[in-house]
N, C-alpha and C positions, 0 to 999 in steps of 0.2 A: 402698591407703593414700594413695599420691601423688595419685590421682584425687580422693580426699576432701579432701586439703589444698588442691588448686587449685580445687575446686568451690566452696568457701566464699567466697573472694575474688571468684570469678566471679559467684556468685549475688548477693553484696553489691553488686558493680558494676552488675549488671543492674537491681537494685532502685533503686539511687541514680539511674541514668539514667532509669528509668521515672518516679520521683518528680520528677526535674528537668524532664522534658519536660512532665509534668502541670502543674507550676508555671509553665512557660514559656508555657502557653496562656492565662494570665490576661490580662484587659484591663478597663479601667474608664474612666469619663468624669468630668471635673471641669468644672463651670461656675464662672466667676469671679463673685464676689458684687459687684454694683454698689454703690458707695458712695453714689450719689445717687438710688438707687431709692426712690420714694415708697411709703408703705404702700398696700395695696389699697383702692380706693374703691368704695363701693356707693351706690346711690341708688334712689329710688322715683319713677316718672314716670307720668303719665296715659297709659293705653293708646292712646286716640284721638288723642293729641297727637304720636305717633311718626310719622316720615316714612320713605318707602322709601329704600334706599341702592343706588347704582350703583357697582360697582367698575370704573372706566374703564380704568386702565392699571397694570401692574406692570413697572417697568424694573429689570433686574438687571445688575449689573456684578460680574465675577469677576476679582479681581487686576488691575483696571484695564481689562478687556476686556468689552464688552457681550455678553450671551448672551440667548437666548430664555428666558422664565420657564417653568420646568417646570410641567406640569399639576398635579402633587402639591403644589407650592408655592401655586398659585392656589387650590386647594381648601382648603389650610390657612389661607390668609389670609381667604377668604370665610367659612369655618367659624368662625374666631375672632370675626369681626364678628357672625355669627348668634348665637353663644353669649352675647354681652352682652345680648341682648334690647332693645337701645336703638332699633332700627329695625324698622319694621313689615314690610317685605319686603326681599329681597336679590337684586340683579341683577348680572350680569357682562357686560361688552362681548363681543359675539360670540355671545351666547345670547339668551334671552328678555329683551326690553327693557321699561322702563316705558312707559306710554301716552304718546303725544305730548303735550307741554305739561304733563305731570304733575309737580308739585313733588317734588323729591328732593334727597338729599345725594350729591354726586359725590366719589368717592375716587380719589386718585392716589398710588401708592406707589413709592418708589425704594429699592432695596436694593443696598448696596455690601458685597460679600463679600471677605474677605482670608484666604487659605489659606497656611499654612506647613507643608509636609510634612516639613521637616528632612531632605531627601534626602541631603545630604553626611554628616550625622551618622549616618543609617541605613546608608549605604554603609560608613563606617568601622567602625561597630559590627558590621555583617555580616561584615567582614573579620576582626575580632577573634574573633567566634564561630566562623567557619570555621577560623581558625588554631588554635583551642583544641579542635578536633574536637567542637564543639557542647557541650562541658562547661560553658561560661559562658553558654549560651543562657538558662537560667532567671533569671540575675542581671542581664542587660542589658536595659533597657527602651528602647522607641522612643516617640516623641511625634509627634502630629499636631495642630497648632493651627488653630483656625477662629474667625474673628470676623466680625461683621456690624454694619453701621450702617444704620438705616432712617430715611427721611424721608417723612413722611406729610402730604399736603395734602388737606383736606376743604373742599369748597365747598358752601355752602347754595344753596337754590333762588333766593335773591335776590342771589346773586353774592358774598356775604361769605365770606371764606376764613380758615381757621385752619391753622397748620402745627405739626407735632410731630416730634421726633427722639428716637431711642433707640439705644443700642449694647449689644451682648452678645458675649461670647467664652468659649471653653472649649477644653479639650485632651482628646484621647484618648491614653491610655497603654496600651501593650501590649508583650508580650515577643515574641521572634522568631516563635514558633509560634502566637501569638495574633492575628496580623494577619488582618483580615477586612474586606471591604467593608461589612458590616453595622455594624461599629464606627464607621466614618466617617459613614455615613448617619444613625445614631442621634445622633452628635455634632451634625451639621448640623441635624437636626430639633429637638433640645433647645435649641440656641443660637437658632434662628429663633423657636421658641415663646416663649422668655424675652424676646426683643426685642419680639415682637408684644404680649406681655402688658404691657410697659412703655408701649408706644404707646397701647394701648387703655385703660390705666388713666388716662392723661392725657385721653383723649377722654371717659371717664365723668365726670371732674371738670368738664368743660364741657358736660355733657348738656343743660342748659337751652338752650344755643345751637342745638341740633339738633332742638328740639321746635317744633311749630307751635302758636301760641296759638289755642285754640278755647274757645268758651263752652259750658258744660254746661247743658242745659235744667234749669230748676228742678224739684226733686222727684225727679230721677234721680240715683242714686249715681254717683260718679266711679270708674270702673274704673282700677286701677293695676297696674303690673308692676315687679318689682325688677330693676334692671340692674346689671351688674358684670362683671368679667373672670373668665372661667373659670379655675379653679385646678387644677393637677395636681402630683403629687409631684415631678416632674422640675424644676419651676420653683421651688416653694416650699422645696425642700431641695437647694440647689446644691452637693452634696458628692460625693465619689467614690462611684460606683455600679457594681456588677458588672453585666455585660451577659450575658444568656442567649444562647448561640449557637443561633440558629434555623435554621441551614443544614441541609439533609437529610444524613443519614448513610448 
């Protein structure tokens, strides 16, 4: 009888702890909504008037210190330009280059990242969780803030230059047992993508500036292509989003 009396509270405690640990594994991302973001721009341009693009440099600063641009970031930037369909070909310094003397648009991008992991806050809350024997773990959240500012310079084949700037920031929220490198990487990817979208939307508005004037032979139809910024759900709906844990189990 005594075993039965004690077994019920014990079972209840185990269930509560299990549910608490499950809740403690949650994590989500929030992107700040930019108050000065312009609506998406689309345009139609003549296919033969488009020029090749050369991504010349990507300079990255992380909390004030210069770092080498990651290869995944370079692919993300070049892929974003390709997705607009505004340029006929896409090249990158260090790889296949345009022909010597070929007219092109040259791109130079500077990225300034600011990271705030809230290390002091995390240490204090970790102490509280430990002192409570993990009972408070499901109810204490940790934060990781990430922001970026991008400055884009685009130079035409004739030396004329236009410059664009954009900013984006977001936060990753997670509980003690929900911390994962995947959460931080997804936050960085979404913030970077949102900032690139803002930059390229400005470029699309200036699309005539990057087109070569060419005369179409009489009697031949003018081929056109629709240009615009690629859209994704992570950019167009900047709200809290659960993240699927893709790590191997």
